[in-house]
DRENBAGU-228564 format. One record per residue (C-alpha): residue in three letters; x, y, z; residue number from 1. Coordinates in steps of 0.2 Angstrom, whole numbers, plus 2048, in hexadecimal, padded with zeros to 3 digits. Layout:
DRENBAGU-228564
+---------+-----+-----+-----+-----+
! residuo !   x !   y !   z ! num !
+---------+-----+-----+-----+-----+
!     ALA !   X !   Y !   Z ! NUM !
...
+---------+-----+-----+-----+-----+
***
This chain:
DRENBAGU-228564
+---------+-----+-----+-----+-----+
! residuo !   x !   y !   z ! num !
+---------+-----+-----+-----+-----+
!     MET ! 66A ! 5EF ! B6C !   1 !
!     LEU ! 67B ! 5F5 ! B69 !   2 !
!     LYS ! 688 ! 5FE ! B75 !   3 !
!     ALA ! 69A ! 601 ! B6F !   4 !
!     GLU ! 6A6 ! 60A ! B7B !   5 !
!     ASN ! 6B6 ! 612 ! B79 !   6 !
!     ILE ! 6B9 ! 60A ! B68 !   7 !
!     THR ! 6CA ! 60D ! B60 !   8 !
!     LEU ! 6D0 ! 607 ! B4F !   9 !
!     HIS ! 6E1 ! 607 ! B46 !  10 !
!     TYR ! 6E5 ! 603 ! B34 !  11 !
!     GLY ! 6F7 ! 5FE ! B36 !  12 !
!     SER ! 700 ! 60C ! B3F !  13 !
!     SER ! 6F2 ! 619 ! B3B !  14 !
!     GLN ! 6E4 ! 61B ! B49 !  15 !
!     ILE ! 6D3 ! 61E ! B41 !  16 !
!     LEU ! 6C7 ! 61D ! B50 !  17 !
!     TYR ! 6CB ! 626 ! B61 !  18 !
!     GLY ! 6C0 ! 61F ! B6F !  19 !
!     VAL ! 6AF ! 61F ! B66 !  20 !
!     SER ! 6A0 ! 61B ! B70 !  21 !
!     VAL ! 68F ! 618 ! B68 !  22 !
!     ALA ! 67E ! 610 ! B6D !  23 !
!     ALA ! 66F ! 60B ! B62 !  24 !
!     LYS ! 65E ! 606 ! B69 !  25 !
!     LEU ! 651 ! 5FA ! B62 !  26 !
!     ASN ! 644 ! 603 ! B56 !  27 !
!     GLU ! 64F ! 612 ! B55 !  28 !
!     ILE ! 65A ! 619 ! B47 !  29 !
!     THR ! 66B ! 61F ! B4D !  30 !
!     CYS ! 674 ! 62A ! B41 !  31 !
!     VAL ! 687 ! 62C ! B40 !  32 !
!     MET ! 68B ! 63C ! B36 !  33 !
!     GLY ! 69B ! 644 ! B30 !  34 !
!     SER ! 6A5 ! 648 ! B20 !  35 !
!     ASN ! 6B0 ! 63C ! B16 !  36 !
!     GLY ! 6BE ! 634 ! B1F !  37 !
!     VAL ! 6B9 ! 637 ! B31 !  38 !
!     GLY ! 6B7 ! 625 ! B36 !  39 !
!     LYS ! 6A5 ! 621 ! B33 !  40 !
!     THR ! 6A8 ! 612 ! B28 !  41 !
!     SER ! 6B6 ! 60C ! B33 !  42 !
!     LEU ! 6AA ! 60C ! B42 !  43 !
!     LEU ! 69D ! 601 ! B38 !  44 !
!     ARG ! 6AB ! 5F5 ! B33 !  45 !
!     VAL ! 6AE ! 5F3 ! B46 !  46 !
!     LEU ! 69C ! 5F0 ! B4A !  47 !
!     SER ! 69A ! 5E4 ! B3B !  48 !
!     GLY ! 6A9 ! 5DA ! B40 !  49 !
!     THR ! 6B2 ! 5DD ! B2F !  50 !
!     HIS ! 6C0 ! 5E6 ! B38 !  51 !
!     ALA ! 6C6 ! 5E3 ! B4A !  52 !
!     SER ! 6C7 ! 5F2 ! B56 !  53 !
!     SER ! 6D7 ! 5F6 ! B5F !  54 !
!     GLY ! 6CE ! 5F9 ! B6F !  55 !
!     GLY ! 6BE ! 5FC ! B78 !  56 !
!     THR ! 6AE ! 5F1 ! B7A !  57 !
!     TYR ! 69F ! 5ED ! B70 !  58 !
!     TYR ! 68F ! 5E5 ! B76 !  59 !
!     LEU ! 680 ! 5DE ! B6C !  60 !
!     GLY ! 670 ! 5DB ! B75 !  61 !
!     GLY ! 67A ! 5DC ! B86 !  62 !
!     GLU ! 687 ! 5CF ! B80 !  63 !
!     GLU ! 699 ! 5D4 ! B7E !  64 !
!     VAL ! 69E ! 5D1 ! B6C !  65 !
!     THR ! 6AE ! 5DB ! B6B !  66 !
!     ASN ! 6B8 ! 5D6 ! B5B !  67 !
!     SER ! 6AC ! 5C7 ! B57 !  68 !
!     ARG ! 6AE ! 5C1 ! B45 !  69 !
!     ALA ! 6A3 ! 5C8 ! B38 !  70 !
!     ASP ! 69A ! 5B8 ! B35 !  71 !
!     LEU ! 696 ! 5B5 ! B47 !  72 !
!     LEU ! 68F ! 5C7 ! B49 !  73 !
!     ALA ! 685 ! 5C4 ! B39 !  74 !
!     LYS ! 67D ! 5B4 ! B41 !  75 !
!     SER ! 67A ! 5BE ! B51 !  76 !
!     GLY ! 670 ! 5CB ! B47 !  77 !
!     VAL ! 67C ! 5D8 ! B40 !  78 !
!     ALA ! 678 ! 5DC ! B2E !  79 !
!     TYR ! 684 ! 5E8 ! B25 !  80 !
!     VAL ! 680 ! 5F2 ! B15 !  81 !
!     PRO ! 691 ! 5F9 ! B10 !  82 !
!     GLN ! 695 ! 608 ! B07 !  83 !
!     GLY ! 695 ! 604 ! AF4 !  84 !
!     ARG ! 688 ! 5F6 ! AF7 !  85 !
!     LEU ! 694 ! 5E8 ! AF2 !  86 !
!     ILE ! 687 ! 5DD ! AEA !  87 !
!     PHE ! 68D ! 5CE ! AE0 !  88 !
!     PRO ! 68C ! 5D5 ! ACE !  89 !
!     MET ! 68C ! 5C4 ! AC5 !  90 !
!     LEU ! 67E ! 5BD ! AD0 !  91 !
!     THR ! 66C ! 5C0 ! ACD !  92 !
!     VAL ! 661 ! 5CA ! AD8 !  93 !
!     ARG ! 65A ! 5BA ! ADF !  94 !
!     GLU ! 66B ! 5B2 ! AE2 !  95 !
!     ASN ! 671 ! 5C2 ! AEA !  96 !
!     LEU ! 662 ! 5C1 ! AF6 !  97 !
!     GLN ! 666 ! 5AF ! AFA !  98 !
!     THR ! 677 ! 5B3 ! B00 !  99 !
!     GLY ! 66F ! 5B9 ! B10 ! 100 !
!     PHE ! 669 ! 5A8 ! B13 ! 101 !
!     ALA ! 67B ! 5A4 ! B1A ! 102 !
!     CYS ! 676 ! 5AB ! B2B ! 103 !
!     LEU ! 666 ! 5A1 ! B2C ! 104 !
!     THR ! 661 ! 590 ! B30 ! 105 !
!     ARG ! 65B ! 585 ! B21 ! 106 !
!     ASP ! 649 ! 587 ! B25 ! 107 !
!     GLN ! 64A ! 59A ! B23 ! 108 !
!     HIS ! 651 ! 599 ! B12 ! 109 !
!     VAL ! 643 ! 5A3 ! B0A ! 110 !
!     ILE ! 642 ! 5B4 ! B04 ! 111 !
!     PRO ! 634 ! 5BD ! B0E ! 112 !
!     ASP ! 626 ! 5C5 ! B04 ! 113 !
!     ASP ! 629 ! 5D5 ! B0E ! 114 !
!     ILE ! 63A ! 5D7 ! B05 ! 115 !
!     TYR ! 630 ! 5DA ! AF5 ! 116 !
!     THR ! 623 ! 5E5 ! AFE ! 117 !
!     LEU ! 632 ! 5F0 ! B03 ! 118 !
!     PHE ! 63B ! 5EF ! AF2 ! 119 !
!     PRO ! 62E ! 5EB ! AE5 ! 120 !
!     VAL ! 63B ! 5EE ! AD7 ! 121 !
!     LEU ! 645 ! 5DF ! ADC ! 122 !
!     LYS ! 637 ! 5D3 ! AD9 ! 123 !
!     THR ! 636 ! 5D8 ! AC7 ! 124 !
!     MET ! 649 ! 5D5 ! AC5 ! 125 !
!     LEU ! 64C ! 5C5 ! ACE ! 126 !
!     ASP ! 655 ! 5BD ! ABF ! 127 !
!     ARG ! 65F ! 5CC ! ABB ! 128 !
!     ARG ! 672 ! 5CD ! ABF ! 129 !
!     GLY ! 676 ! 5D9 ! ACE ! 130 !
!     GLY ! 683 ! 5E2 ! AC3 ! 131 !
!     ASP ! 675 ! 5E7 ! AB6 ! 132 !
!     LEU ! 66B ! 5F0 ! AC3 ! 133 !
!     SER ! 66C ! 603 ! AC6 ! 134 !
!     GLY ! 675 ! 60A ! AD5 ! 135 !
!     GLY ! 664 ! 60D ! ADE ! 136 !
!     GLN ! 65E ! 5FC ! ADA ! 137 !
!     GLN ! 66F ! 5F5 ! AE0 ! 138 !
!     GLN ! 66D ! 5FE ! AF0 ! 139 !
!     GLN ! 65B ! 5F7 ! AF3 ! 140 !
!     LEU ! 662 ! 5E6 ! AEF ! 141 !
!     ALA ! 670 ! 5E8 ! AFC ! 142 !
!     ILE ! 664 ! 5EE ! B0A ! 143 !
!     ALA ! 658 ! 5DF ! B05 ! 144 !
!     ARG ! 666 ! 5D3 ! B06 ! 145 !
!     ALA ! 66A ! 5D9 ! B17 ! 146 !
!     LEU ! 658 ! 5D8 ! B1D ! 147 !
!     ILE ! 658 ! 5C5 ! B17 ! 148 !
!     THR ! 663 ! 5C2 ! B26 ! 149 !
!     LYS ! 655 ! 5C7 ! B33 ! 150 !
!     PRO ! 661 ! 5D4 ! B3B ! 151 !
!     ARG ! 65F ! 5DB ! B4D ! 152 !
!     LEU ! 66C ! 5E9 ! B48 ! 153 !
!     LEU ! 66C ! 5F0 ! B36 ! 154 !
!     LEU ! 67C ! 5FA ! B31 ! 155 !
!     LEU ! 67A ! 606 ! B22 ! 156 !
!     ASP ! 689 ! 60F ! B1B ! 157 !
!     GLU ! 685 ! 61D ! B10 ! 158 !
!     PRO ! 675 ! 616 ! B08 ! 159 !
!     THR ! 671 ! 626 ! AFE ! 160 !
!     GLU ! 683 ! 627 ! AF5 ! 161 !
!     GLY ! 681 ! 628 ! AE2 ! 162 !
!     ILE ! 66E ! 625 ! AE3 ! 163 !
!     GLN ! 661 ! 62E ! AD9 ! 164 !
!     PRO ! 655 ! 639 ! AE4 ! 165 !
!     ASN ! 645 ! 62F ! AE2 ! 166 !
!     ILE ! 64F ! 61F ! AE8 ! 167 !
!     ILE ! 656 ! 629 ! AF7 ! 168 !
!     THR ! 644 ! 62D ! AFB ! 169 !
!     GLN ! 63F ! 61A ! AFA ! 170 !
!     ILE ! 64E ! 615 ! B04 ! 171 !
!     GLY ! 649 ! 622 ! B12 ! 172 !
!     GLU ! 638 ! 61B ! B12 ! 173 !
!     VAL ! 63E ! 609 ! B14 ! 174 !
!     ILE ! 64A ! 60E ! B22 ! 175 !
!     SER ! 63B ! 616 ! B2B ! 176 !
!     HIS ! 630 ! 607 ! B29 ! 177 !
!     LEU ! 63E ! 5FB ! B30 ! 178 !
!     LYS ! 63F ! 606 ! B3F ! 179 !
!     LEU ! 62D ! 605 ! B42 ! 180 !
!     GLN ! 629 ! 5F3 ! B3D ! 181 !
!     GLN ! 638 ! 5E9 ! B41 ! 182 !
!     LYS ! 641 ! 5E4 ! B51 ! 183 !
!     MET ! 652 ! 5EC ! B4D ! 184 !
!     ALA ! 65D ! 5FA ! B50 ! 185 !
!     ILE ! 664 ! 604 ! B41 ! 186 !
!     ILE ! 674 ! 60D ! B40 ! 187 !
!     LEU ! 675 ! 619 ! B31 ! 188 !
!     VAL ! 685 ! 620 ! B2B ! 189 !
!     GLU ! 681 ! 62F ! B20 ! 190 !
!     GLN ! 688 ! 63F ! B18 ! 191 !
!     TYR ! 678 ! 645 ! B11 ! 192 !
!     PHE ! 673 ! 650 ! B20 ! 193 !
!     ASP ! 661 ! 653 ! B1D ! 194 !
!     PHE ! 65E ! 640 ! B19 ! 195 !
!     ALA ! 667 ! 63B ! B29 ! 196 !
!     PHE ! 65F ! 648 ! B34 ! 197 !
!     SER ! 64D ! 644 ! B2E ! 198 !
!     LEU ! 64F ! 632 ! B33 ! 199 !
!     ALA ! 659 ! 633 ! B43 ! 200 !
!     ASP ! 654 ! 630 ! B55 ! 201 !
!     GLN ! 666 ! 631 ! B5C ! 202 !
!     ILE ! 674 ! 63A ! B53 ! 203 !
!     TYR ! 687 ! 639 ! B54 ! 204 !
!     ALA ! 692 ! 645 ! B4B ! 205 !
!     MET ! 6A4 ! 63F ! B47 ! 206 !
!     THR ! 6B4 ! 649 ! B43 ! 207 !
!     ARG ! 6C5 ! 641 ! B42 ! 208 !
!     GLY ! 6C1 ! 631 ! B49 ! 209 !
!     GLU ! 6B8 ! 638 ! B58 ! 210 !
!     ILE ! 6A6 ! 63B ! B5E ! 211 !
!     VAL ! 6A5 ! 64E ! B5F ! 212 !
!     TYR ! 692 ! 651 ! B61 ! 213 !
!     GLU ! 684 ! 646 ! B66 ! 214 !
!     GLY ! 672 ! 646 ! B6C ! 215 !
!     ARG ! 660 ! 642 ! B69 ! 216 !
!     LYS ! 659 ! 64A ! B59 ! 217 !
!     SER ! 64B ! 652 ! B63 ! 218 !
!     LYS ! 658 ! 65B ! B6E ! 219 !
!     ILE ! 666 ! 65E ! B62 ! 220 !
!     SER ! 66A ! 66F ! B5A ! 221 !
!     LYS ! 669 ! 66D ! B47 ! 222 !
!     ALA ! 675 ! 67C ! B45 ! 223 !
!     LYS ! 682 ! 674 ! B51 ! 224 !
!     LEU ! 681 ! 663 ! B49 ! 225 !
!     ARG ! 684 ! 66B ! B37 ! 226 !
!     ASN ! 693 ! 674 ! B3E ! 227 !
!     ALA ! 699 ! 664 ! B46 ! 228 !
!     VAL ! 698 ! 659 ! B37 ! 229 !
!     GLY ! 69F ! 667 ! B2C ! 230 !
!     VAL ! 690 ! 669 ! B20 ! 231 !
+---------+-----+-----+-----+-----+
***
């Protein structure tokens, strides 16, 4: 579904990514792991179209989409759940979910029942403002909003950050369900080593803007991976 080759990225005069190449397959979870500041979020910004790369190529479903605008990538099936969630605090839960309609034709402007199956707490809070939800509830809302767009590629940036353990477990179960039940590729950026390792099919470890270790989880050395990501 996704293939990115030799991606470089600059913020002004500072280079952040150095020839990063990653791939993600349908019905698999691809994890990008590493400590803070190594370029994981910057990579997702390139893949979501929220920041243009300085070089390299990016293919989605076999079509080159290098440096396409974020809105066009969203309509092509790329959904991004950013670090910090970025829900609309003054809008209700229902209104936050409805913002996902922007990527869909008018006849698709319906919140699917399976959203409430995955996140039952949201159904009980439809008229509550997003800013009044707990951190874990906001994370569930952010993922649900992304799923409204019917993505082919789901980008998740640190979904466990600041979340209570029971909600982390629920989010892991949702991600596993999406892998099995939906026609999508999932890229998970995560520092929580055990959470990421338990979900991954393919793993990339980043250090200082480069991929330093990669492989299928079934063949990778867990000890070498821990060493590569510095945990």
